[in-house]
C-alpha positions as CSV (number, residue, x, y, z in Angstrom):
1,M,-22.7,19.7,5.8
2,K,-19.5,21.6,5.1
3,T,-16.7,20.1,3.2
4,V,-13.2,20.8,1.7
5,A,-11.8,19.1,-1.4
6,G,-8.3,18.0,-2.1
7,I,-7.2,17.6,-5.7
8,D,-4.3,15.3,-6.1
9,L,-2.6,15.3,-9.5
10,G,-0.4,12.2,-9.4
11,T,2.0,10.9,-12.1
12,Q,-0.5,8.3,-13.3
13,S,-3.9,9.7,-12.2
14,M,-5.8,12.6,-10.8
15,K,-8.0,12.2,-7.7
16,V,-10.5,14.5,-6.1
17,F,-11.2,13.8,-2.4
18,V,-14.1,15.5,-0.6
19,Y,-13.8,15.7,3.2
20,D,-16.5,16.6,5.8
21,F,-14.4,18.5,8.3
22,E,-17.2,18.7,10.8
23,Q,-17.8,15.0,11.0
24,K,-14.2,14.2,10.2
25,K,-14.8,11.7,7.4
26,A,-14.5,11.4,3.7
27,V,-17.8,11.7,1.9
28,A,-16.8,11.3,-1.8
29,S,-13.9,10.7,-4.2
30,A,-13.3,10.2,-7.9
31,S,-10.3,9.5,-10.0
32,C,-9.2,9.5,-13.6
33,P,-6.1,8.0,-15.2
34,V,-3.5,10.2,-16.9
35,D,-1.3,8.9,-19.6
36,I,2.5,9.4,-19.9
37,I,4.6,9.9,-23.1
38,S,7.8,7.8,-22.6
39,E,10.8,7.7,-24.9
40,N,14.1,5.8,-24.7
41,D,16.1,9.0,-24.3
42,G,14.6,9.5,-20.9
43,T,11.7,11.7,-22.0
44,R,8.6,11.5,-19.7
45,E,5.9,14.0,-20.6
46,Q,2.2,14.8,-20.4
47,K,-0.2,17.2,-21.9
48,T,-2.2,20.0,-20.1
49,E,-5.4,19.0,-21.9
50,W,-5.1,15.6,-20.1
51,Y,-5.1,17.5,-16.8
52,D,-8.1,19.6,-17.9
53,N,-10.1,16.5,-18.9
54,A,-9.2,14.6,-15.7
55,L,-10.3,17.5,-13.6
56,K,-13.7,17.7,-15.3
57,H,-14.1,13.9,-15.2
58,C,-13.4,13.8,-11.4
59,F,-15.8,16.5,-10.4
60,T,-18.5,15.3,-12.8
61,N,-18.3,11.9,-11.0
62,I,-18.9,13.5,-7.5
63,P,-22.7,13.9,-6.7
64,K,-23.9,17.5,-7.2
65,E,-25.3,17.7,-3.7
66,I,-21.8,17.0,-2.3
67,R,-20.1,19.4,-4.7
68,D,-22.5,22.2,-3.5
69,T,-21.1,21.8,0.1
70,I,-17.4,22.5,-0.8
71,C,-16.1,25.6,1.0
72,A,-12.5,25.5,-0.1
73,L,-10.2,23.6,-2.4
74,G,-6.5,22.6,-2.1
75,V,-4.3,21.2,-4.8
76,S,-1.4,18.6,-4.7
77,G,0.7,17.9,-7.7
78,H,3.8,15.9,-8.7
79,Q,6.8,18.1,-8.1
80,H,9.4,19.6,-10.5
81,G,7.4,19.4,-13.7
82,F,7.6,22.3,-16.2
83,V,4.3,23.6,-17.6
84,P,5.2,26.3,-20.2
85,L,2.3,28.6,-21.2
86,D,2.0,31.5,-23.6
87,A,0.5,34.9,-23.0
88,D,-3.0,33.5,-23.6
89,G,-2.5,30.7,-20.9
90,K,-2.1,28.0,-23.6
91,A,0.5,25.3,-23.4
92,L,3.5,25.9,-25.6
93,Y,4.8,22.3,-25.3
94,N,4.2,19.1,-23.3
95,V,4.6,19.1,-19.5
96,K,8.1,17.7,-18.8
97,L,7.8,15.5,-15.6
98,W,9.8,14.9,-12.5
99,N,11.1,11.5,-13.9
100,D,12.2,13.0,-17.2
101,T,15.9,12.4,-17.5
102,S,16.4,13.8,-21.0
103,T,17.9,17.0,-19.5
104,A,21.1,15.5,-18.2
105,E,23.2,17.6,-20.7
106,E,21.4,20.8,-19.6
107,C,22.3,20.0,-16.0
108,K,26.0,19.6,-16.8
109,I,26.0,22.9,-18.7
110,L,24.3,24.8,-15.9
111,T,26.5,23.3,-13.3
112,D,29.6,24.2,-15.2
113,K,28.4,27.8,-15.8
114,I,27.6,28.2,-12.1
115,G,31.0,26.9,-11.1
116,G,30.6,23.3,-10.0
117,D,28.6,21.3,-7.6
118,K,29.6,23.2,-4.4
119,K,28.6,26.6,-5.9
120,V,25.3,25.1,-7.1
121,I,24.6,23.8,-3.6
122,A,25.4,27.2,-2.1
123,E,23.1,28.9,-4.7
124,I,20.0,26.6,-4.5
125,C,20.6,24.2,-1.5
126,N,20.5,21.3,-4.0
127,L,22.5,19.8,-6.9
128,M,21.3,20.6,-10.4
129,L,19.5,17.3,-11.2
130,P,17.5,16.3,-14.3
131,G,14.4,15.9,-12.3
132,F,14.2,19.6,-11.3
133,T,12.5,22.3,-13.3
134,A,15.4,24.6,-14.1
135,P,17.1,22.2,-16.6
136,K,13.7,21.6,-18.2
137,I,13.3,25.3,-18.9
138,F,16.8,25.4,-20.3
139,W,16.0,22.4,-22.5
140,L,13.1,24.2,-24.0
141,K,15.3,27.2,-24.8
142,R,18.0,25.0,-26.4
143,H,15.7,22.6,-28.3
144,K,12.6,24.7,-29.0
145,P,13.8,28.3,-29.2
146,E,10.8,29.4,-31.2
147,L,8.5,28.2,-28.4
148,F,10.7,29.6,-25.6
149,A,10.5,33.0,-27.3
150,K,6.7,32.9,-26.6
151,L,7.0,31.8,-23.0
152,K,5.0,34.0,-20.6
153,Y,4.1,31.7,-17.6
154,I,6.3,29.2,-15.9
155,M,4.3,26.8,-13.8
156,L,4.6,23.6,-11.8
157,P,1.8,21.0,-12.3
158,H,-0.1,22.0,-9.1
159,D,0.3,25.7,-10.1
160,Y,-1.3,25.0,-13.4
161,I,-4.4,23.5,-11.7
162,N,-4.5,26.6,-9.3
163,F,-4.3,28.8,-12.4
164,K,-7.1,26.8,-14.1
165,L,-9.3,27.2,-11.0
166,T,-8.5,30.9,-10.2
167,G,-6.8,32.6,-13.1
168,E,-4.1,33.8,-10.7
169,Y,-0.4,33.3,-11.3
170,V,1.3,32.5,-8.0
171,M,3.6,29.9,-6.4
172,E,4.1,28.9,-2.8
173,Y,7.5,28.1,-1.1
174,G,7.2,24.3,-0.8
175,D,6.8,23.4,-4.5
176,T,9.0,26.4,-5.5
177,S,11.9,25.0,-3.6
178,G,12.0,22.0,-5.9
179,T,12.6,24.1,-9.1
180,A,16.4,24.5,-8.8
181,L,15.7,28.2,-9.4
182,F,15.3,29.0,-5.7
183,N,17.4,29.2,-2.5
184,S,15.2,27.4,0.1
185,A,17.3,28.5,3.1
186,K,17.0,32.2,2.2
187,R,13.6,31.8,0.5
188,V,14.5,33.8,-2.6
189,W,14.8,33.2,-6.3
190,S,18.4,32.6,-7.5
191,K,19.3,35.5,-9.7
192,K,22.4,33.6,-10.9
193,V,20.6,30.5,-12.1
194,C,17.8,32.5,-13.7
195,S,20.3,34.8,-15.6
196,I,22.3,31.8,-16.8
197,I,19.2,30.2,-18.3
198,D,18.0,33.5,-19.8
199,P,18.4,37.2,-18.8
200,K,14.6,37.7,-18.9
201,L,13.7,34.6,-17.0
202,E,13.4,36.2,-13.5
203,D,10.8,38.6,-14.9
204,L,8.6,35.7,-16.0
205,L,8.5,34.1,-12.5
206,P,5.3,34.4,-10.4
207,K,4.6,36.1,-7.2
208,L,5.4,34.0,-4.1
209,I,2.8,33.5,-1.4
210,E,2.8,32.0,2.1
211,S,1.5,28.5,2.7
212,D,-1.6,29.6,4.6
213,A,-2.6,32.2,2.0
214,P,-5.1,31.6,-0.8
215,A,-3.9,31.2,-4.3
216,G,-7.2,32.9,-5.4
217,K,-10.9,32.2,-5.7
218,V,-12.7,29.8,-8.0
219,T,-13.8,31.8,-11.1
220,Q,-17.4,31.8,-12.4
221,A,-16.3,30.1,-15.6
222,I,-14.6,27.1,-14.0
223,A,-17.3,26.8,-11.4
224,A,-19.9,26.4,-14.1
225,E,-17.7,23.9,-15.9
226,L,-17.0,21.7,-12.8
227,G,-20.3,22.3,-11.1
228,I,-18.7,23.7,-7.9
229,P,-19.5,26.9,-6.0
230,A,-17.9,30.1,-7.5
231,G,-15.9,32.4,-5.3
232,I,-14.7,29.7,-2.8
233,P,-11.0,30.0,-1.8
234,V,-8.3,27.8,-3.3
235,S,-5.4,27.4,-0.9
236,S,-1.7,27.7,-1.9
237,G,-1.4,24.0,-2.5
238,G,1.9,22.4,-3.0
239,G,4.0,19.5,-4.3
240,D,2.7,15.9,-3.6
241,N,5.4,15.4,-1.0
242,M,4.6,18.6,0.8
243,M,0.9,17.7,0.8
244,G,1.7,14.1,1.8
245,A,3.6,15.6,4.8
246,I,0.4,17.4,5.9
247,G,-1.8,14.3,5.2
248,T,0.4,12.1,7.4
249,G,0.9,14.7,10.2
250,T,4.6,15.3,9.4
251,V,4.4,18.9,10.4
252,E,6.5,18.7,13.6
253,D,10.1,17.8,14.3
254,G,11.0,14.1,14.5
255,F,8.3,12.7,12.3
256,L,9.3,11.2,8.9
257,T,7.1,10.2,6.1
258,M,8.1,7.5,3.6
259,S,6.2,7.2,0.4
260,M,6.5,3.9,-1.6
261,G,4.9,4.7,-4.9
262,T,6.3,4.9,-8.5
263,S,9.1,6.9,-6.9
264,G,10.3,6.5,-3.3
265,T,10.5,9.5,-1.0
266,L,11.6,10.0,2.6
267,Y,11.1,13.4,4.2
268,G,10.8,15.0,7.6
269,Y,9.6,18.4,9.0
270,C,12.2,20.8,10.4
271,D,11.8,24.3,11.8
272,K,15.2,25.3,10.3
273,P,16.8,24.7,6.9
274,L,18.4,21.2,6.6
275,S,20.0,19.6,3.5
276,D,22.8,17.4,2.3
277,P,22.5,17.2,-1.5
278,Q,25.8,15.3,-1.9
279,N,24.1,12.4,0.0
280,G,20.8,12.8,-1.7
281,L,19.0,15.0,0.9
282,S,17.4,17.9,-0.9
283,G,16.8,21.1,0.9
284,F,13.1,21.9,0.4
285,C,10.7,24.2,2.1
286,S,7.5,22.7,3.6
287,S,4.0,23.9,2.6
288,T,3.3,24.8,6.2
289,G,5.9,27.5,6.8
290,G,8.9,25.3,7.8
291,W,11.4,23.1,5.9
292,L,11.1,19.6,4.5
293,P,14.4,17.9,3.7
294,L,13.7,15.1,1.3
295,L,15.3,12.1,-0.3
296,C,13.8,10.9,-3.6
297,T,14.5,7.8,-5.6
298,M,13.0,7.4,-9.1
299,N,12.5,3.7,-8.7
300,C,10.4,2.1,-6.0
301,T,7.3,0.1,-6.8
302,V,8.4,0.2,-10.4
303,I,10.9,-2.5,-9.9
304,T,8.6,-4.8,-8.0
305,E,5.9,-4.4,-10.6
306,E,8.3,-5.3,-13.4
307,V,9.6,-8.3,-11.5
308,R,6.0,-9.4,-10.7
309,G,5.1,-9.1,-14.3
310,L,8.2,-11.1,-15.3
311,F,7.1,-14.0,-13.1
312,N,3.4,-13.5,-13.9
313,L,2.4,-13.2,-10.3
314,E,-0.5,-11.4,-8.7
315,V,0.3,-8.8,-6.0
316,K,-0.5,-11.1,-3.1
317,E,1.3,-14.0,-4.7
318,F,4.3,-11.9,-5.2
319,D,4.5,-11.1,-1.4
320,K,4.0,-14.8,-0.5
321,V,6.8,-15.8,-2.9
322,A,9.2,-13.1,-1.6
323,E,8.4,-14.0,2.0
324,T,9.8,-17.5,1.5
325,A,13.3,-16.1,0.8
326,P,15.5,-15.1,3.7
327,I,16.7,-11.6,4.6
328,G,19.3,-10.6,2.1
329,A,17.8,-12.9,-0.5
330,N,20.7,-15.4,-0.2
331,G,23.1,-12.9,-1.7
332,V,21.0,-11.8,-4.6
333,V,21.1,-8.0,-5.1
334,V,18.8,-5.9,-7.3
335,L,19.8,-2.4,-8.4
336,P,16.4,-1.0,-9.4
337,F,17.3,1.8,-11.8
338,L,14.7,1.2,-14.5
339,N,14.0,5.0,-14.9
340,G,17.6,6.1,-14.5
341,E,18.1,7.4,-11.0
342,R,18.2,10.7,-9.0
343,T,19.6,9.3,-5.7
344,P,22.3,8.3,-6.5
345,N,22.5,10.8,-9.4
346,L,22.6,8.3,-12.3
347,P,20.2,9.7,-15.0
348,N,21.6,7.1,-17.4
349,G,21.5,4.3,-14.9
350,R,20.1,0.9,-15.7
351,A,18.6,-1.9,-13.5
352,S,20.5,-5.1,-12.8
353,I,20.4,-8.3,-10.8
354,T,23.7,-9.3,-9.3
355,G,25.0,-12.0,-7.0
356,L,23.4,-14.9,-8.9
357,T,24.8,-18.4,-8.5
358,L,23.6,-21.9,-9.4
359,A,22.5,-22.2,-5.8
360,N,20.5,-18.9,-5.3
361,T,19.0,-18.2,-8.7
362,S,15.2,-18.4,-7.9
363,R,12.2,-16.2,-8.3
364,E,11.9,-16.2,-4.5
365,N,15.3,-14.5,-4.0
366,I,14.8,-12.1,-6.9
367,C,11.4,-11.1,-5.7
368,R,12.7,-10.4,-2.2
369,A,15.8,-8.6,-3.4
370,A,13.5,-6.3,-5.5
371,M,11.5,-5.4,-2.4
372,E,14.6,-4.8,-0.3
373,S,16.3,-2.6,-3.0
374,A,13.5,-0.1,-2.7
375,V,14.2,0.4,1.0
376,F,18.0,0.3,0.9
377,A,18.1,3.6,-1.0
378,M,15.9,5.1,1.8
379,R,18.4,4.0,4.4
380,G,21.0,6.2,2.9
381,G,18.7,9.1,3.2
382,L,18.0,8.3,6.8
383,E,21.7,8.2,7.6
384,A,22.0,11.7,6.0
385,F,19.2,12.9,8.3
386,R,20.9,11.6,11.4
387,K,24.3,13.1,10.5
388,L,22.7,16.5,10.3
389,G,21.3,16.1,13.8
390,F,17.7,15.1,12.9
391,K,16.4,12.7,15.6
392,P,13.8,10.4,13.9
393,K,11.0,9.1,16.1
394,E,9.0,7.0,13.6
395,I,8.2,6.4,10.0
396,R,4.7,7.1,8.6
397,L,4.4,5.0,5.6
398,I,2.2,5.8,2.5
399,G,1.9,4.8,-1.1
400,G,1.1,1.5,-2.8
401,G,4.0,-0.3,-1.0
402,S,2.5,0.5,2.4
403,K,-0.3,-2.0,1.7
404,S,2.2,-4.9,1.9
405,R,2.6,-6.3,5.4
406,L,6.0,-7.8,4.3
407,W,7.2,-4.5,2.9
408,R,6.3,-2.7,6.1
409,Q,8.4,-5.2,8.2
410,I,11.3,-4.9,5.7
411,A,11.1,-1.1,6.1
412,A,11.0,-1.2,9.9
413,D,14.0,-3.6,10.0
414,I,16.2,-1.9,7.4
415,L,15.5,1.6,8.9
416,N,15.4,0.4,12.5
417,L,12.4,2.5,13.3
418,P,8.7,1.8,14.1
419,V,6.5,2.0,11.0
420,K,3.0,3.5,11.3
421,L,0.2,3.7,8.8
422,P,-2.2,6.7,8.5
423,V,-5.8,5.6,8.4
424,S,-6.4,7.4,5.1
425,N,-4.6,6.0,2.1
426,E,-4.9,9.3,0.3
427,A,-2.2,11.2,2.1
428,A,-1.6,13.9,-0.6
429,A,-5.3,14.5,-1.3
430,L,-6.1,14.6,2.4
431,G,-3.1,16.9,3.0
432,A,-4.5,19.2,0.3
433,A,-7.9,19.2,1.9
434,V,-6.5,19.9,5.4
435,Q,-4.4,22.8,3.9
436,A,-7.6,24.1,2.3
437,L,-9.3,23.9,5.7
438,W,-6.4,25.8,7.2
439,C,-6.8,28.6,4.6
440,Y,-10.6,28.6,5.0
441,K,-10.4,29.0,8.8
442,N,-7.8,31.7,8.5
443,L,-10.0,33.7,6.0
444,S,-13.0,33.2,8.4
445,G,-11.0,34.8,11.2
446,E,-10.3,31.6,13.1
447,K,-6.5,31.5,13.5
448,V,-5.4,27.9,14.0
449,S,-2.1,26.1,13.5
450,I,-1.6,23.4,10.9
451,A,-0.2,21.1,13.6
452,K,-3.5,21.4,15.5
453,L,-5.5,20.6,12.4
454,C,-3.4,17.6,11.6
455,A,-3.8,16.3,15.2
456,E,-7.5,16.5,14.7
457,H,-7.9,15.2,11.1
458,V,-4.9,12.8,10.5
459,L,-5.6,9.5,12.1
460,I,-3.1,6.7,12.7
461,D,-4.0,3.0,12.4
462,S,-3.1,1.8,15.9
463,E,-3.6,-1.9,15.1
464,N,-0.9,-2.1,12.3
465,I,2.1,-0.6,14.0
466,V,5.3,-2.5,12.9
467,S,8.3,-2.5,15.2
468,P,11.9,-3.5,14.1
469,K,13.1,-6.9,15.2
470,P,16.7,-6.7,16.6
471,E,17.9,-9.9,14.9
472,N,16.4,-8.7,11.5
473,V,18.1,-5.4,12.0
474,K,21.5,-7.1,12.4
475,Q,21.0,-9.2,9.3
476,Y,20.0,-6.2,7.3
477,D,23.1,-4.3,8.3
478,A,25.1,-6.9,6.5
479,A,22.7,-7.1,3.5
480,Y,22.8,-3.3,3.1
481,A,26.6,-3.3,3.1
482,E,26.4,-5.9,0.2
483,Y,24.0,-3.6,-1.6
484,I,26.3,-0.6,-1.3
485,K,29.3,-2.7,-2.5
486,N,27.4,-3.7,-5.6
487,L,26.1,-0.1,-6.2
488,N,29.7,1.3,-6.0
489,A,30.9,-1.3,-8.5
490,V,28.4,-0.5,-11.2
491,M,28.1,3.3,-10.8
492,P,31.1,4.1,-13.0
493,M,29.3,2.4,-15.9
494,Y,26.6,5.1,-15.9
495,V,28.3,8.3,-14.9
């Protein structure tokens, strides 16, 4: 048996997924929770030692006879985080995460110094948002200057795992394009942004490698620690969305993946640069050689989990309760900004429930409105895709929300597209494994396209395809207009 392993560092847990590429089936997996440091000022942080411990825990819990079959590794990690290391490879400070909004002031300073939003977009194909890496680096310089002075390595979470496995300091284009230090259209570092943060910053940045290239090979030391073969290749890896695109087969024009997890994302593959930052569509590169325009909201299943807890409902009970309410929840509207928000850009935003009357105040309406709110933000991203000439064919849905039959129908109706489910519910881990297989085959002299590998290894559940219902689509057009009206009314409170 020959296998490849995908390592998926998520916001709340790490998973290791071992895939038999000859028999086309998963043979083992293990996971470990990862804690989060949360503060009222928007701080969301983790520690590198938590990642180290989770990595060891996961591999230890995979049988040794299976670990011995691993031929290559691939790593997926949550995007935009900042892992600051010193010259000895030790963490100088906590890892600031994608959902950390404490850097809003740094974003404003950087935007003003660059010359405003339009010049920022021209420079990095994105707005300067708190979720991105650049303001986190600037935050360290402003708030912890003694630590910044010792900074040697600037890494994203998946790069840190690559570094731990191989000892090599590299980045690939997909995850790099989410740093706000990089022009994704030209595929080059932004000298302007780097120099504004610090004149020496560009010299600290890693070598960039192509998506099909290895990040390095597993060292003897880490092989002994994890009980895996030494010398096997570690692929370039990528951000969780980039790996999710591979794991759902979104590697060709027209396919869109929507992830409904802690955050909500909608992204599609393009063979040319595509972005509309003013409407929330970030200009990212893919981890397959193309581009991956992406919309991200910071609040998706977060809002439904909080509402579910408020009413003391189990997951299946929550769906049943929400299903009894009509489309549009009888006028109840939820704005789900519990974590602040990235799209729209409201780092200081707060959640609210509006439209309540004596006639419609019920848990049924509030539950349904919470579910609808998570998809309404995605619709804005889909409209931005269409305006730029992207012609969507279907949605491939992943994340915790994809398990809900009701949510799948809501998504199909609001977006007016068929919704399909990949067979594997571990899209990012599978994507990392397939990218590892791509790297392994290339190194073995077998040149094969990533599209061909996805066609062979990414399966779609043909029995659970959900199509939009014309009457529902019409009703959701009206409900979406009401959502936008409420959003526009409260936005000035949080700007």
